[in-house]
C-alpha positions in Angstrom: 147.3 117.4 113.1 146.0 120.9 113.2 147.2 123.3 110.5 147.8 126.4 112.6 151.1 127.6 111.1 152.0 129.1 107.7 154.0 126.6 105.7 154.3 128.7 102.6 155.4 132.4 102.7 152.7 134.6 101.2 154.0 138.0 100.0 151.5 140.3 101.7 151.9 144.0 102.2 152.5 144.3 106.0 151.9 148.0 105.9 148.2 147.6 105.1 146.1 146.5 108.1 142.9 144.5 108.1 139.7 145.3 110.0 137.0 142.7 111.0 133.6 144.4 110.6 130.6 142.9 112.3 127.3 144.4 113.4 125.1 142.7 116.1 125.6 140.6 119.1 127.2 137.2 118.2 130.5 137.1 120.1 131.3 133.4 119.4 132.2 133.8 115.7 135.1 131.6 114.7 135.3 133.1 111.2 136.5 136.4 112.6 139.1 134.6 114.7 140.2 132.7 111.6 140.7 135.9 109.6 142.7 137.6 112.4 145.0 134.5 112.6 145.2 134.1 108.8 146.5 137.6 108.1 148.1 138.1 111.5 150.4 135.1 111.1 151.7 136.9 108.0 152.6 140.0 109.9 149.5 142.1 108.9 148.3 144.4 111.7 144.8 143.3 112.5 141.9 145.2 114.1 138.4 144.1 114.9 135.0 145.5 116.0 133.8 143.6 119.1 130.7 143.5 121.3 132.8 143.7 124.4 136.5 143.3 125.5 136.0 139.6 126.3 135.2 138.0 123.0 137.4 135.3 121.5 138.4 137.6 118.7 139.5 140.3 121.1 141.7 137.8 123.0 143.7 136.7 120.0 147.5 137.4 120.2 147.3 138.4 116.5 144.9 141.3 117.2 146.5 144.7 117.5 143.3 146.3 118.9 139.7 145.6 119.4 137.3 148.5 119.0 134.4 147.8 121.4 131.3 148.9 119.7 128.0 147.2 120.6 125.5 147.3 117.7 122.3 145.6 116.7 122.5 145.9 112.9 119.3 147.9 112.9 121.0 151.3 113.5 120.6 154.1 110.9 123.1 153.3 108.1 124.5 156.9 108.4 125.4 156.3 112.0 127.2 153.0 111.2 129.2 154.7 108.4 130.2 157.4 110.8 131.3 154.8 113.3 133.4 153.0 110.7 135.0 156.3 109.7 135.9 157.1 113.3 137.6 153.7 113.6 139.4 154.4 110.3 140.8 157.6 111.7 142.0 155.8 114.8 143.8 153.2 112.7 145.4 156.0 110.9 145.9 154.4 107.5 143.6 152.6 104.9 142.7 149.1 106.1 141.2 146.2 104.2 137.6 145.7 105.3 136.6 142.1 106.2 132.8 141.9 106.9 131.6 138.8 108.7 127.9 139.3 108.3 125.5 140.4 105.6 124.6 143.7 107.3 128.2 144.8 107.1 128.7 143.6 103.5 125.5 145.4 102.4 126.5 148.6 104.3 130.0 148.7 102.7 128.5 148.2 99.2 125.8 150.8 99.5 128.2 153.4 101.0 131.3 152.8 98.9 131.9 156.5 98.1 131.8 157.5 101.8 134.2 154.7 102.8 136.6 154.7 99.9 139.1 157.2 101.3 139.6 155.4 104.6 139.3 151.7 103.6 140.1 149.2 100.9 137.4 146.9 99.6 136.1 145.5 96.3 134.0 147.8 94.2 130.7 146.2 93.3 127.3 147.2 92.1 125.9 148.8 95.2 122.6 147.0 95.0 124.0 143.5 94.4 125.0 142.3 97.9 121.6 143.2 99.3 119.9 141.3 96.5 122.2 138.3 97.0 121.6 138.2 100.7 117.8 138.2 100.2 116.3 134.8 99.7 113.9 136.2 97.1 116.6 138.2 95.4 118.8 135.2 95.1 116.0 133.0 93.8 115.3 135.6 91.1 118.9 135.9 90.1 119.2 132.1 89.8 116.1 132.1 87.5 117.6 134.9 85.4 120.9 133.1 84.9 119.9 129.5 84.6 121.2 128.3 88.0 119.1 125.7 89.8 117.5 126.5 93.1 114.7 125.0 95.2 111.2 125.8 93.9 109.8 128.6 96.0 106.8 130.8 96.6 106.7 134.4 98.1 103.3 134.9 99.7 102.2 138.5 100.2 99.2 137.7 102.4 97.6 135.0 104.5 95.3 134.3 101.5 98.4 133.6 99.4 99.6 131.1 102.0 96.2 129.3 102.0 96.4 129.1 98.2 99.9 127.7 98.4 99.0 125.2 101.1 96.1 123.8 98.9 98.5 122.7 96.2 101.9 122.3 98.1 103.7 119.0 98.6 104.6 118.7 102.2 106.9 118.9 104.0 108.0 122.4 103.0 110.6 124.8 104.3 110.0 128.4 105.5 112.7 131.0 105.7 112.7 134.7 106.4 112.6 136.5 103.0 115.2 139.1 104.0 117.5 137.0 106.1 120.1 139.7 106.6 117.7 142.1 108.2 117.4 141.7 112.0 113.7 142.0 112.5 112.3 142.7 115.9 109.9 139.8 115.4 110.9 137.5 112.5 108.4 135.2 111.0 110.6 132.2 111.8 113.8 131.9 113.8 115.7 130.1 111.0 115.2 127.4 108.4 111.9 125.8 109.5 110.6 122.5 108.2 106.8 122.3 108.2 105.3 118.9 107.9 101.6 119.5 107.3 99.1 121.9 105.8 97.6 122.6 109.2 101.0 123.3 110.6 101.7 125.8 108.0 98.4 127.6 108.4 98.8 127.7 112.1 102.2 129.2 112.0 101.1 131.7 109.3 98.5 133.2 111.6 101.4 134.8 113.6 103.1 136.2 110.5 101.0 139.4 110.1 99.3 140.9 107.1 102.5 140.9 105.1 104.4 137.7 105.9 108.1 138.2 105.2 108.7 134.6 104.3 109.8 132.4 101.5 108.1 129.0 101.2 110.5 126.5 99.6 110.4 122.9 98.5 112.0 120.5 100.9 115.0 118.6 99.6 115.1 115.3 101.6 118.4 114.6 103.2 118.3 111.0 102.1 118.4 112.2 98.5 120.8 115.2 98.8 124.4 116.2 99.7 125.5 119.6 101.1 128.3 121.3 99.2 130.1 124.6 99.9 132.1 127.0 97.7 134.4 129.6 99.0 136.1 132.0 96.5 137.6 135.4 95.9 136.9 137.3 92.6 138.7 140.3 91.1 137.1 143.4 89.7 136.3 141.6 86.5 134.6 138.7 88.3 137.4 136.3 87.6 138.4 133.9 90.3 141.6 134.6 92.2 141.0 131.6 94.5 138.2 129.1 94.3 137.6 126.1 96.5 135.0 123.4 96.9 134.1 121.1 99.7 131.5 118.9 101.2 129.6 119.5 104.5 129.6 116.4 106.6 127.8 117.7 109.6 125.9 120.9 110.5 124.4 122.2 113.7 121.5 122.3 114.0 121.5 119.1 111.8 121.1 119.4 108.1 120.1 123.1 108.1 122.6 125.0 110.3 126.1 126.2 110.3 129.0 123.9 109.3 130.3 121.8 112.1 132.5 119.4 110.1 133.5 119.6 106.5 136.1 118.3 104.0 137.9 119.8 101.0 136.7 117.8 98.0 137.7 118.7 94.4 134.6 119.2 92.3 135.3 120.8 89.0 131.6 120.8 87.9 130.6 122.7 91.0 133.5 125.1 90.7 132.6 125.9 87.1 129.0 126.4 87.9 129.9 128.9 90.7 132.4 130.8 88.6 130.0 131.2 85.7 127.2 132.4 87.9 129.4 135.0 89.6 130.8 136.2 86.3 127.2 136.7 85.0 126.1 138.7 88.0 129.3 140.7 88.1 130.3 140.2 91.7 133.7 141.1 93.1 135.2 140.1 96.4 134.8 137.1 98.7 131.9 134.7 98.6 130.5 131.8 100.6 128.0 129.6 98.8 125.8 126.7 100.1 124.5 124.3 97.6 122.6 121.1 97.9 123.1 118.3 95.3 119.7 116.8 94.5 120.3 113.1 93.5 116.7 112.9 92.1 117.5 115.2 89.2 121.3 115.5 89.3 121.3 119.2 89.9 123.3 121.4 92.3 120.7 123.8 93.8 121.9 127.1 95.3 120.5 127.7 98.8 122.5 130.6 100.1 124.9 133.2 98.7 126.8 135.1 101.4 128.6 138.1 99.9 131.4 138.0 102.4 133.7 135.5 104.0 132.2 132.4 105.5 132.9 131.3 109.1 134.6 128.1 107.8 136.8 129.7 105.2 140.0 128.4 106.9 139.0 124.9 105.7 140.4 126.0 102.3 144.0 126.9 101.4 145.9 126.3 98.2 149.4 124.9 97.8 150.8 128.4 97.8 149.3 129.2 101.3 146.5 131.3 100.0 143.0 131.3 101.4 140.2 133.7 100.4 141.0 136.4 103.0 144.7 136.4 102.0 143.7 136.5 98.3 141.5 139.6 99.0 144.3 141.4 100.9 146.8 140.6 98.2 144.5 141.8 95.4 143.4 145.0 97.1 147.1 145.9 97.8 148.1 145.4 94.2 150.0 142.2 94.7 149.6 139.0 92.6 147.7 136.1 94.1 149.8 132.9 94.0 148.1 130.0 92.4 148.0 126.4 93.5 145.8 123.3 94.0 143.5 123.2 97.0 144.6 120.8 99.8 142.2 118.0 99.0 141.1 115.8 101.9 141.7 118.5 104.5 139.0 118.9 107.1 137.6 121.6 109.3 136.1 121.0 112.8 134.1 123.5 114.9 134.8 122.1 118.4 131.9 123.5 120.3 129.2 122.3 117.9 130.6 119.2 116.3 130.0 117.0 119.3 126.2 117.5 119.4 126.1 117.3 115.6 127.9 114.0 115.7 125.4 112.6 118.2 122.5 113.8 116.1 123.9 112.4 112.8 124.7 109.0 114.3 121.1 108.7 115.4 119.8 109.6 112.0 122.1 107.3 110.2 123.0 110.0 107.6 126.4 109.8 105.9 128.1 111.8 103.2 129.4 109.6 100.4 132.0 112.1 99.1 133.8 112.6 102.5 137.3 111.0 102.5 137.8 108.0 104.6 140.8 109.7 106.3 141.7 113.4 106.5 145.0 114.7 105.1 145.0 117.3 107.9 142.7 119.1 110.3 142.0 122.8 110.8 140.3 123.5 114.1 138.0 126.5 114.3 138.9 127.6 117.8 142.1 125.9 119.2 145.5 126.9 117.9 148.8 126.1 119.7 150.2 129.5 118.8 147.0 131.4 119.8 145.2 129.5 122.6 143.2 132.3 124.3 140.3 132.5 121.8 139.6 128.8 122.5 139.6 129.3 126.3 137.5 132.4 125.9 135.0 130.5 123.8 134.8 127.8 126.4 134.2 130.3 129.2 131.4 132.0 127.4 129.6 128.9 126.1 130.2 126.1 128.7 127.1 126.8 130.7 124.6 127.2 127.9 126.4 124.4 126.1 125.9 122.0 129.0 122.3 123.0 129.3 121.7 122.3 125.6 123.5 118.9 125.7 121.1 117.8 128.4 118.2 118.9 126.3 119.6 117.2 123.2 119.8 113.9 125.2 116.2 114.3 126.4 114.8 115.2 123.0 116.8 112.5 121.3 115.3 109.8 123.5 111.8 111.1 122.9 112.4 111.4 119.1 111.3 115.0 119.3 112.2 117.8 116.9 115.6 119.5 117.1 115.5 123.1 118.3 118.0 125.8 118.2 120.7 125.2 120.8 121.6 127.8 123.4 125.3 127.7 122.4 124.3 128.6 118.9 122.0 131.3 120.1 125.1 132.9 121.7 127.0 132.5 118.5 124.4 133.6 116.0 122.4 136.8 115.9 119.6 137.1 118.6 116.0 137.0 117.4 112.7 137.1 119.2 110.8 134.0 118.2 107.2 134.0 117.1 104.6 133.3 119.7 104.4 129.6 120.4 101.3 127.9 119.0 100.1 124.4 118.8 101.0 124.4 115.1 104.6 125.5 116.0 105.1 122.0 117.5 104.6 120.5 114.0 107.7 122.4 112.7 111.4 121.8 113.2 113.2 125.1 113.6 117.0 125.3 113.0 119.2 128.3 112.5 121.0 129.0 109.2 
């Protein structure tokens, strides 16, 4: 049964609207739809920035108005701030900002003084969100505060890469160092598993004189489990709402966005996340990805998203509070009701879970902590009280989705590497891939 209605009244301030802030072209974003529904069902007026009038978010019955503003995320920050202020004037009263990507979260943090009069948002060290969104910045923060993360190297030249390759244990993983910056020609299109020294050196020839990559140890899926933490913290970095769950399937497999996940109570993980965020002094909503390495018994932090995650609606406490509602309550001066998280609940992203299911069945991978039966299901797209976003998603993705399913079947029969699906390319941010080389065929590329 899908949990699409509010079972517990949440005492929000209905005079304070919310604004979904997104930069770039990724119209099929279920996180924005989830936030619109979450606050909209409580009577909060909701607004959103949209690429065009025909996105799923723009079609929600809970959206008061979509501001059509095509952006790339590479615009001058001053122009983006001016655009946000124009939208604020059109709304006519201070609105709670709800960023759905790192570019938006970083812009808000770095221009707090300019935006403060028109919007409500958590105050934070202006440099912190950019550092957290950076793979290198996050790795350094983990080292500073005693939080485990995969071993990593940050080469500054091709010579550095050769030196790394001479001593590295393969396979290794390559990621863009500054993942939140939309580069015209990123080194890799996502999380890229590289199996051999020759494969690494071949790819690296296309990375230029200053390769913007992080080279990371590979955590084998047979010895690891993927966990997620979603939380909201007050101005003193104390948790207002904190949830833990396990990722059952991702698309692309094992390295992409969540396709299927369960709420699982994990006090050790919750404590680890709360201590880290208190030490770094973050305030606001976070989405963390961690991998539990069974070989050494450590949770290793892979990603720290300083904004709401696309799957945040998986988590809600017994008082009807999710992280978006917690943020709105806190910023409007209202108490955040406490309660236990709804353990055993699951979240399914309909348009990517089917190919993920097929891929995981072939691999034989299972998640031991997933409940045998869900206590309830939250669908990312379909809602009985708000069906148009689901239909809009289908209309925009059915053709590339069908094309990818055919490719998935062909590559599965050949045992070939999984590549980024077209339906995800429409959902995620566009990127121009590196020039194809023979060595590229030795790497598996998936989008994070």
